[in-house]
N, C-alpha and C positions, 0 to 999 in steps of 0.2 A: 504493500500500500504506500502511495506517495506520502512523504512526510507532511505536506501541507493538508492532507486529508486525514489527519489523525486528530481526533477531538481534543484529547488531553494536551497534546503538544501544541495545538493551535491556541488553546487558552493560556497555557503556560508562557508562550513566547509572545503573546499579544501585548500591545500597549494597555496598561491597566486602567480601569477594569476592562476585561474582554467583553465584546458585544455579541450576545446571542440574540438574533432577530427571529421573531416568530411571524410567519405568514400562513394563511389558510390556502391549501391547494385548490386552484381553480377560482380564487377570488381576486379581483372583482368579476373577472371572466377568464376563460381559459387562456386567451392570448396575452392579456395583461399580466396574469400570474407568471407566465414564462419570462416575460420582460423584466418584471420586478425581481424575480428570483436571480436572474443574471446580474442585474444592476446592484442589488443589495449584497450579493456575494463579493463585490469588489471592496466593500467597506466593513461588513460584518466578519467576525472571526469564526462564527458557526451560524448556520441557519436551521431553525426548527420549523418543519413543515407540518401543519395540522391537517390530518385526513378528515374531510367533512363527514359528520355523523349526525344522525337525526336526534340524538339525545345526549348532547355533550355536557355531562353533569358538573364537571369542574370549571366550565367556562362561563364567563359573564356575558352580558348582552351583546357586546360588540362582536365577540368571536362566535357566539350563537348565530347572529345575523349573517356573518360572513360565511359560516358553514352552510346555512340554508341557501344563500345566494349561489354558492359554489355547487351544491347538489342540483339546484335548478339549472345550472349551466352544463351539467353532465359530468362533473368531476367525481372521481372515485379513487379507491386505492389502486386499482389496476391502471387507470389512466395516469395517476400521479407517477407510478413507477415507470411507466412507458415514456412519459414526457421527460422525466429526469434522465433516464438512460439516453434518450435522443440528444439531450442538451448538456450532458455532464461535462464535456470538454470545455464548455463556455462558462461553467460555474466554478468559482475560484476559492471555495472554502468547504469544510466538512458539512455534511447534511445529516440531520436527524429527522426521523418521522415520529410525530406524536399522534398516536391513535388509541382509541378505546378498543377493548379486547374483541368485541364481536366481529369486526371486519377481519381481524387477524386470524381468528378461529376459522372463519368461513374460507379464508384463503388457504389455510394449512401452514403450520409453522415451518416445516422443512422447505416446502416450496417457496414460502415467503422469504426465508433466509437466503435461499439461492438467488431468487429474482432480485432481491434487495442488493445483494453483493454485486450482481451484474449491473445494476442501475447506478452503483456508486454511493450507497447509503452507508454511513458509519455508525449510526446509533438509533435506538428506539426509546421513546418514553411512552409508557402505558399506564395512565393514571388509575384505572380501575383493576389493575392486576396486582393483588397482594403478594408480598414477597414470599409468603408461605406456598403460594400456588404458581410461582414463576419459573420453577426449575426447567420444565420441558421447553418453554419458550426461550429461556436464557441459553439453554444447552444448544438449541437449534441455531440461534443467531451467533453465539460465540464460535460455533464451528466454522462460520464464515467470517470471523474476525470483526463482528459487529457488536457494539456495546449495548448493554441495558442500563439505562440511567434511572436511578431511584429518586423519588421525591420524599422530602421530609417537611414537616410543618411545625409551627409553635405548639401544636397540640399533640405531637408525637411523643409517646412515653419514652423515658430515658433509655431503657434497655432496647427498645425497638429502634430508636434513633441511632444507637451504636451499631446495630446490625445493618440497618439501611445504609449508613455511611460506609461501613466496612465492605459491603458487597456491591456498592455502586461502581459503575465503570464509566470512564470518560470525565464525568463530573457528578457532583451531588446537586440536585435541583432543590434549593432551599426556598420553599414557599414562605413569603414574608408575613403573611397574615392569614387568619381564618376566613373561610368563605371561598368565593369564586374569583376568577381573573378579572382584571379591570377595576373600575371604580375610581372615584376622585378623593376618597378618604385619605387622610394622612397615614403614613406608616405607623405601626404600633410604637409606643414609647420604649419598649424593651427590645426592639428589633436588633439593635447592635449587640446586646448581651446574648441574644439567641443565636445570631450569626457567628459570633465568636465561639460559642459552644459547638456549633456544627463544624467549624473549621478545626477545632481541636480534635474532633473525633474522625475526621476524614483524611484519608491518604491521597485522595484525588482532589482536583480543584472544586471549589464551591461557587455556584452561581445562584444569585438571588433573583426571584421573579414573583409576579403578582403585584399589581398596583403601582409599579414604577413607571412614572409618566414623564419625567423631565430631568433636566441636568442637575437641579438641586438635590433631588433624591439620589441620583447616581453618585454625586460627590459625597453625600452623607454616608453612603454604604461602602464606597470604594476602598477605604482602608481596611475593611473587615472581610472582604470577599475577593474572589478571583475574577468574577464576571457578573454582568447583569443581563437579565432576560427581559426583552421588551416585546410585548405582544399586542395588547389591546390598543395601545397608543399608535402602533404602526398601522393596525387595521383601521383605526379612526382616521388617521392621516390619509390613507388610501381612499377611504369612503368620501372624505371631504375634498378630494382632488388636490391634496397637498403634495409637496415634494419630500418623499421618504428619505432620499439620499441626503438632502440638505438637513433634515431633522437629525439623522444619524451622525452626520458630520459635526453638527452643533453639539451633540452629546459627547463626541470624542474630542472636540477641540478644547485645548486648555484655556 
């Protein structure tokens, strides 16, 4: 695997904090998604691609709406893998697929792992796959040198947090607050203490996500993490016809 397509290495060698950009596959339409994917890959250190799903339990309103629009455009897991494979040589960073479990089960784990490898996918995030039930999926994708990234949250019990951090690959996804993605609420008062705890327990980079919408929050969290995950704010920028690249450049600019 090319060095630049290694998730952990990409985050470790990025200008801090690393930028993990989330976009929904097929949003705002099939053609624009492909263009955005290529353009964002020139500035982001990792891209997380959300597979559209009818019941996205962990996602707030912005991503829910983008998922519905993408489904109406004809996006699917199969389409996403095909279009990434066709355009992979023009995408300049590691790629992660974020999917709920049902589409992955329907595809079949071993076949999915093989097709994902061919498409140039480096990792998966599966929010509704408990660690206790993840062995067969993790075994299938690990056989193709693809990472399974675990999520932790402020509500995760101490012993479970330790296990999730220990077994996560690529990075640990540290959810900053209770609830779903997005929202304009301030980050919790104890978010720094929580992230420091996650960092101590993790041997891979820690990236914080959920509710991070601007440069001030990124600067607040930067000393305590390795990367930030920006999702709903990117979806909103796309929906409003804004310039995502300028937004990301502003986040990165000192």
